[in-house]
N, C-alpha and C positions, 0 to 999 in steps of 0.2 A: 504492498498498497503506499503509495503516494503523500512528504511531508503535503505540510502545505508550504514551505519554503520551494519545494521543487513543483508542485500544480501554479506557485505563481507568476516562476519564474517562466515556465509551460503559456500560462498567460499571458505573459508579456512579451514572450516570441510572438503569438499572431496577433498579440494586439496592435504591432512594430512590423506583420507582413506584408508586403505587397503582391497581391492586395490580401487586404483583411484576414486569418482564419477564424475566427473564433463560430462561420453560422454557415448553417447553408441554404441558409432562407434571407432571403434578402432587403425581406419587407421584419424582420425579424433578428435585428442586427444586433440582439443579446444573451451575453452564457448569467450562473450563477456561478459564484467559486460561495463553496458551503464550510463551513466551518464547525466544533461545536459550540454553544453559545457560554460557554465557561472560559473562553477564549476571546473575545469582545473585546476584550483590551488589551490587550497584542496582536490581535489581529488590527485594530485599527492602528497598530505602529508600520503594522505592515505595510498594510492600504496607503498608508503615510510612504515610504520608502518606494513603492511603486510608483504614485503617481511623480514621482522623483525625475525618480529613472525613465519611467516617459516624457516625461517633460523636459529631460535631458535630452536625448529622439525626438523631440520635435511636435508631439504633443501635446494638445492641453487640454490639460484633465482638470474635471470639474464633480466637485463634492455634493453630492445632496442625501441631509442628513429626510430620513421618513420619519424623525422624531420629532422636526421640527417641521415637519409637512402636517405632520399629526394634528398639534397647538396650532399650525395657522388658520388648518380646517378646522378646530372648535372655534377661533377667532373671530372668523368671519360668521358664523352662526349660528354662534349660539354667544356666552361666556364664561369661561370657568365655570364662575362663582355658585352661577345655573345649576352645571351639568355635577356639580357636589351638593351642591343642594335635593336636584333631581335624586342622585344616587343616596340618600339619607332617606327622603321619604319613599324613593320607589323599592329600585334592588341595584345589584349592577347588572344584572341581567336586562332590566330593561335602559340603563342608560347605555350599556352594548351598544344595541339596538338600533337605538338615535346615532350615537355614533360612527357606524357604521351607513346609514340613512348619509350620514353629512358628505362621509370620504363612501361613496359609492355612486349618489342624483349628484347628473347633472346640476342639478337644482341647486342645491347647498354648496358643494366646496368639494368635490371628486378628487379622489387623490389622482388619477391621470392627469385633469387637464391642473391639476398645480405642477406635475411631472415634468409635460411639456411647454407649458411657460418659462419656467426653469430651464430650459434646452433651445426655447425658439431662434435664441441667434447660435446653435454649433451646429455644423456641417462633421457629414462622416469624417472627411479627408482627413482634420488635423483635432479634432476633439474628442473623448471619450467622457462617458458621467458615468461614478462612482454613486451608487447609492447604497447606503450603511443606513444604521441603525433602524433595520426592519424590525428587532426585538418590541418598538416600541408600538407594535400594531399587534400583539399578544396580550388576550390570548386566542382572540377571536376577532377585533377590531373590522381589519382585512387582508384579504389574502393575497400575497404574493402571488401565486398564479392569476387572480381576476388583474393584477398589474399588470403582467409583462403580457395576460392577451389582450386586455383596452390599451395597450400601445404601440399594440401588433399593427405597421401597417400608419403609425401614424409617424414616426420620428425613422436615419437610416443614421442614426448617429450610433454610433458604437454603446451600447450602455451593460455596465457587471451591476447585479445587484449581489452583495453580499449578506449570503444569507445563512444565520446562525440554525444550524439543525443538525439531522444526520442523515447520511445514502445510508441506504434499505438496498441492499442489491444494487442493480446496475442502474433500476427502473423508474424508483422512490427517494423523496425526500416526507421529512417526518421536521416539522418549525420546531422548532426551540426545544424538539427530541424531547416535546410532549407526551409524556404514555395515555394510554388512552387516548389518544387523538389519532386519527384514519392518515396512516402513511399517504402521501400524494404523487403518480404514478410520473414519474416526468416525464412523459408521454404530455402527458394536459400543462408544460414547460411549454414543452417542443424546442428547446432551447440547450449547449452543452450544458451541464456541470463540470466545476474544477475541484 
């Protein structure tokens, strides 16, 4: 089994290859970099070092925190104080439903739209996007497979999703290694997993 460093080196080579070698689909230039959730902080350091190496090779790397986008969506749709108050009055499950609606409905602050707004000036030949802090969407505020599906065909900018979870076999991912949660087939993602 390859170490995270070996997989990052392979990803780097694929990102700087001409043509880029991360996807077989022109309308889905995405990859998932899977790592154990307990290695979140060390992975962020590795991600920043990869960013520096890619920039030295002429790429522009954009970091987009899914955690920041989560709170941006909440602020656009409601107040944090109101969300906290609702959770106290109702339940975590009811508030989670509300937050899922905010993140998935175009009438609110849909997560794919927030990502696309951040990368609207990027070009596929020069730019690479790193999506990180996906754990902010746990336990089930927004599925990462849905995000990638919603972005398909809407951008041709290479996008790397740093995914805290576990790869099970060749085709399945378990977000945040959460037991009791169904592992999702990577065919739902239709992207390469590093």
